[in-house]
N, C-alpha and C positions, 0 to 999 in steps of 0.2 A: 561370443558375447560375454562380457564380464558380469553375468547376472548376480554372482556372489557378492560383488561390490555394491550393486544396487540394493540387494537384500540387506547387506551389512549396514548401509547408511540409512535405510528405512528403519531398521531396528534401533539404531542410535537415535534417530529422530523420535521414535516412539518413547524411548527412555527419557528424552528431554521433555516430552509431553507429560510423562509420569511425574517429573519433578514439579511441573506447573500444577498438576492436580493435587499432589501431596501438600504443597505450600498453601494452596487454596483451602484444603481440608483443615490444616492447622489453624489458619486464620478463622475458618468457620467455627472451630472449637473455641477460639479466643473470643469470638463475637457472640457466643451462646447459641449456636445453630448446630446442635449435634447431629440431627437427621441429615442436613445438607452435607455436613462433614463426612458422615459415614458413606453417603452416596458418592461423593468425590473420591473417597479412599477406595471404594469398590471399583470405580472406573480406573483408578490408578493401578490396582492389582491386576485387573484384566489386561490393561495395556502393557504392564511390566512383564507379565508372563509371555505374551506374544513377542514383545521386543527382545527379551532375553533369549528366547528360542532362535530368533532371527540372527542375533549377534553371535551366539555361541556356535551355531552351525556354520557360520561363514567366516569367523575370525581366523586369521592366519593364512587365508587363501590369497596368494599374491596374484595380482592381475592389473594390467593397465587398461583404463577405460578409454574408449573412443568418444568422439563427439556425439555420435548417435546414442551411445549408452548414457552419456551425461544428460542428453535430451530426454531419454526415456525416464531416467531418475527424476528429472525436473517435473515431468507431466504426472508420473505416478505419485510422486510426493504430494502434489497439490490436490490430487483426486482422493488419495487414501487417508492422509493425515486428518482432514476434517471429519472423516467417518468416525475415527477414534475420539477426536475432540468433541464430537456431538454426544458421546455417552453421558457425561454429567448433566447435560440438558434434559435427557430422558430420565436418568436415575433420580434426579432431584424433583422431577415433576414440573419443571419450569416450562418444558415444551410438551405439547399435547400429542405430537406424532413425530415419527422419524424424519419426515421430509422437512418439517419446521426446524427440528434440531440440527439437521445437516445444513440448512440455510443459515441458521444463526452461527454455527461453527465456521462455515465458509466466510461469512461476513466478517466475523471477528479476526480470523486467521489471515485473511487477505487485506486486513485493515480497511475494509470498505465502510464499516460503520452503519450498515443498514440493519434494522431490527423490526420484527413484527411483535415484539413483546412489550408489555407495560413495565417500565423500570420500577414502579412502586410495588409490583407483585413479584419481583425477583429477590431472592434472599441475598443479603449483602455478601455472603461468601461466593455466590455465583457472579456478582458484580466484580469481585476480586478476580475470579477465574477468567472471565471474559476480558478484563483489562490486561491481565497477564498474557492471555492468548493474543491480544492485539499487539502487545509489546514484543512478544516472541515472534509473531508474524512479521513485524517490522524489521527485526534483526535478520530473519530468514530472507525476506524480500531483498534487502540490501546485499546480503551475502551471495545469493544466487545471481544477482545482477553483476557482481564483481567476479565471481568464479565461473559460472556456467554460461550466462548470456553473453559475457565478454568473449568467451571461447567460441561461441557459435557465430560471432560477428567479426571474426578475424579478417575476413576478406572484404568487409564492408567499410563504412566510415568510422567504425569504432566508437559508437556513441556510449557503449558501456565500458570501454577500456580505460585503464588507468596505469600510469607508470609505477604506481605504488603497489599494485596487485597484478603481477604478470606471471602467468604459468604456462608451461609447455604441455603439449598433448600427452595424455596419459598421467598427468600429475594433478588433475582437478580434484578428485575426491580426497586425496591425502592432505589437501590444503583447506578443505572445508572447515575443519575444527579450528585452525589457526585464524582464519578470516572471521569466523563467528566470534572468537575470543576478542579480536580487535574491535569489531563493530559493536559487539555486546558491551564492551567496556566503555566505549564512547557514549552509547545510548543510556547505559546505566548511570554514568556520571551526569548526563543532562537531566535524567529523571530525578536523580537525588537532589540536585540543585533546585529543580522546579518544585519538588515536594517540600523542601525546607522553606522556600519563599512563599509557597501557598499557605503553609502553617503560620508563618510570620504575619501574613495578611489577615488571618482570622478564619481561614477555611478549615472545616472539620478534617480530622485525620483521615477518616474513611474517604471522603470526597477528594482530598488532596492526593491520597495514594493512587486512586483510580485515574484521576486526571493527569497526574505526572507520568503515568505509563502510556495513556492513550494520546497524549499530545505529541510526544517525540515520534511516535509511530504513525502519526496523522490518522489515527483510527476513527475518532469521531463519536464512539459510544460513550455516554456519560452515565454516572450513577444515579441520576435524577431526571425526571421528565420536565423539570422546571428549567427555564433559561439560566445561563451562568450568572446573570446579574443578581440572582437570588442568593448565591452563596460564594461568589468569587468577585473580589474587588481589589483595587489598588495595586500593590506590588504583585499580588497573586495573578492578576489579569496580565500584567506585563510579563511575568514568568511564563504563563501559558503561551502567549504570543511568541515569545522568543524561542520556547521549546518547539513549537510548531514550525517556526522558520528553520531551525536547525534540522528538524526531521525532513524538511523539503529541500534542504541544501544537498549538494554533492558530498557523499560520505568520504570520498577520496580527498577532497579539500579539507574536511574536518580532521581527517587522520594526519594529513600533512601538517596542519597547524599544531596538532597535539605533539607530533614528533619533533617539530622545529618551532619553538615559540619565539618567532622573530616578527618584527613589525611588517616586514615584506610579506611573510606568509599570512599574517593576520589581515592584510589589505585584500587578500584574495576573497574574503567574505563579500566584499563589495565590488571587486574588479572582475570576478568570474562572470563570464557572459551569461550563464544560466541564472546566476543569482541576480544580476542586474536586470534581466528580463522579468524575473519574478517580482522584484521591487517595482518595476514599471507596471505590471499587472495589478499589484496591490494599490498603487497610486491611482490607476485608472478606475478601479472599483470604488475607491474612496470618493473621488470626484463625482462619479456617476451616481453613487448611492446618495450623496448629499444633494444632488440635483433632483432626485426622485423623492427625497424626504425634505430635509432642510438642514442647514449647517448647525442647528441646535443639537442634532443627533450625532455630531462628529465623534463624541466619546464612545458611542456605540458602534458607529460605522467603521472606525479604524481597526479595532480588534476583529470585528466580523469579516472585514476585507482580508485580513491576514489569515484568519481561520479558513475562509473560502479558497483563497489562492493557493494555500498549502494542502488543499483537499481534505482538511480535517473536518470542517463544516460545523463547528460548534455554533450553537444559537446563543448569542450574548443577550439579546433583547428582542421583544416582539416586533420592534421596528428596526430594520437594518438593511443589509444588502438584499434581502428577499424582496424589497420594493423595486429592484431593478428588473426589467422585462425578462421573463424566463429564457427566451432565445439567447440572450447575451450570457446569462449564467451557465446555460448548457454548453455553449461554445467554449467558454473559459474553462469549465470543468473538464471538457474533453482534451484540452491542451495539456494539463498536468503540470508537474514540476521538473526537478533535475533528474537526469538519467539514473545516477547512482543514489537513489533516495527511496523512501517508502511511498511516495506519491504515485498516483495512477496516471491515466491519460496517455496521449501520444508522446509526451515529453517535450520540453522546451527546446532541447538541443536539436531534435529532429526538425522541428518547424523552422528554427533559425537556419539550419543547413539548407532546407528546401527553399527558403526565401533568398538565401545567398545564391543558390543555383539559379533561381528564377531571375535574379538581378543580372547574373552573368549572361544568361541566355538572351535577355533583353538587350544587353550591350552588344552581343554578337549579331543580333538582328539589325541593329542600327549601323554596325560596321562589319559587314560580312567577310571582308578580307582579313580582318584582324584575328590573331590567335589569342584568345582571352581565357586563361585558366581560372578555375574556381578557387579562390583563396579564402581560407577561413582559419582564424587564429594564427595567422602568419604561415600557414601551410597550404601548399597547392594540392588540391584533391582531383584525381582523375574523374571523368564523367561516369565511368562504369561503377565507381564507388557509390553513386547515388541510386543505383538500381534497387538496392535493398530498402532504401528509404521510401522510394515511390511505391514499392511493393507493400511495405508496411502501411503506408498511408491508405493505399487502396484496400488492403486487407482489413484494417481497422474500421474504415468506412463501411465495408461490406458486412462485418460482424455487427456493427451498430445498427445498420438497416435491417439485417436479418432478425436482430433482437426485437426491433420495433414490430416487424411483421409477425413474429412468433407470439408476442404478447397481445397484439391486436387480434390475432386469430383465436385467442382464448376468450374474447369478448371484452377486453379492456378498451376503453375509449382511446382514440388516437393521441390526444395530448398527453394523457397519462402514460401511454405506451412509449412515447418519445422520451419523456422525463425518466421513466423507470429504466429503459434501456441505457440511457446516458449515465444514470446514477450507478448502474451495475457495472458496465464495461469500463467506466472511468474510475471504478473503485472509490466512489464518493457517494455513499448512501444518503447523507443529509441533503443532497441536491434535490431529492424528490420532495421533501418537506418545504424546501426553499422555493421551489417552482410551482408545486401543486399542493398548497396547504390543506385542502379538504381531503386529500388522498394520501394514504400511507401504506407501508408494507404489510400492516396488519390486515388490510383488505384483500391481500393476494390470496388466490386459490392455490392448492397444492401444485398444480401444473405451472402456474405463474412463478411460484417459489423455485421450482426446478429450473425454469428458464433463466431466472435471475441469478441463481447459483452458478449455472453454466457460464453466463456472461461475466460474472465476477472472477471466475477461475480463468477464463480466456484472457480477460484484461490483465490479470496478475501474471500469468505465465508468459504473456506477450503473443500477439497474433501470429507472427512469422514462425515462432517456435511451435505453435500448434499446427500450422500448415505443414511445416517440415516434418513433424512427427507423423502426420497422416499421409505423407508422400511415400509411395512404394520405393522410389529411387533411393531414399535414405537407407533403407534396410537391405537393398540389393548390393550397394557399394561396400 
């Protein structure tokens, strides 16, 4: 087993986290928060020492990783990195205990956007830190979907695969840096444009910087406890909506458009089946929200529908999509967005494939003697390719149900347990506030925070990857 490769890339990841801490510390000094800056710098030094040791002791060791080793790296990465990312929460005094700090770090890094902290009591440098953490997590999520999850799905329907990012067995780790560079460049460009437009619309520099990072990563954490309507308007609101949409789009499509700026590629924004489905969900939310409020709130409903459908979950106004019955909002949140994106949930492409398979099966029932293949995107898919999809759907439902039972067993009321489990496993923290307004993550006990953190990590790693990691057969082969 190429453990040296796993340790090497964990060390590189820690050094990347060090960069986030140092940048936040420098911003803290510029904002007049020396104590927070020192705390961030202390965390950076600790992570840098460990990261350097891991990189120096494993650099130069050649080895080709197997899929099981790539899977091990994926799981260990998501478990370990939040531990180090939680250090600034403790050192700055923002978090009162290690469990809360870990929960906050997991929420930010998995782009869930759940928080038990009062934004008004957090230093601005820590707002910068957790915004950068969300942005970095978004880049990592998209990268792992392209590099590792695609490799683990070679024999399935290929929901994570892209012709733009194709790697052979044993070449996964060596392409991590190049894919991070590509995706990071795309997301950085989107964030920069969003930041400029927010500033032009009158949004403060601090708020604009935080929102430009959390929008493209569909993170959801904001620098203020007030609705966006208090400090974002006009062009800035349009920029946020567009940035969230791009974050929920398939990153392979975005990269294809960047590489080949042609009208044909640009049309893929609207013709891609996942994107069209996302637009349909947004339209459905707009109509439904207007029916439950009234059409006078259309200017509020439209951006909130975009924020919700992209799993960002920003609150634009006190009256918006939260007026829709909770059961509908929870169902839509569990669906998610594009496969190669920062959104959570089951993912649109999986549901589209399952519905196509169901339609074909119904056709076979009405005409038993006919041979009807499953055709999707002009490709014929064998029936056995859908086994992983059905397994994923079953596994996701099982994890969701287990989360409800675990939270309810701690004494949480059932409606709150359902909403909390859905918000965590779908990586959409604001869902809890939208469906259960009197209840928030600040009311969670330490046990409930641990359960929620586990659900967020499972939702981000993906259910089948977790099941495969726990299977003895993976390590025997």
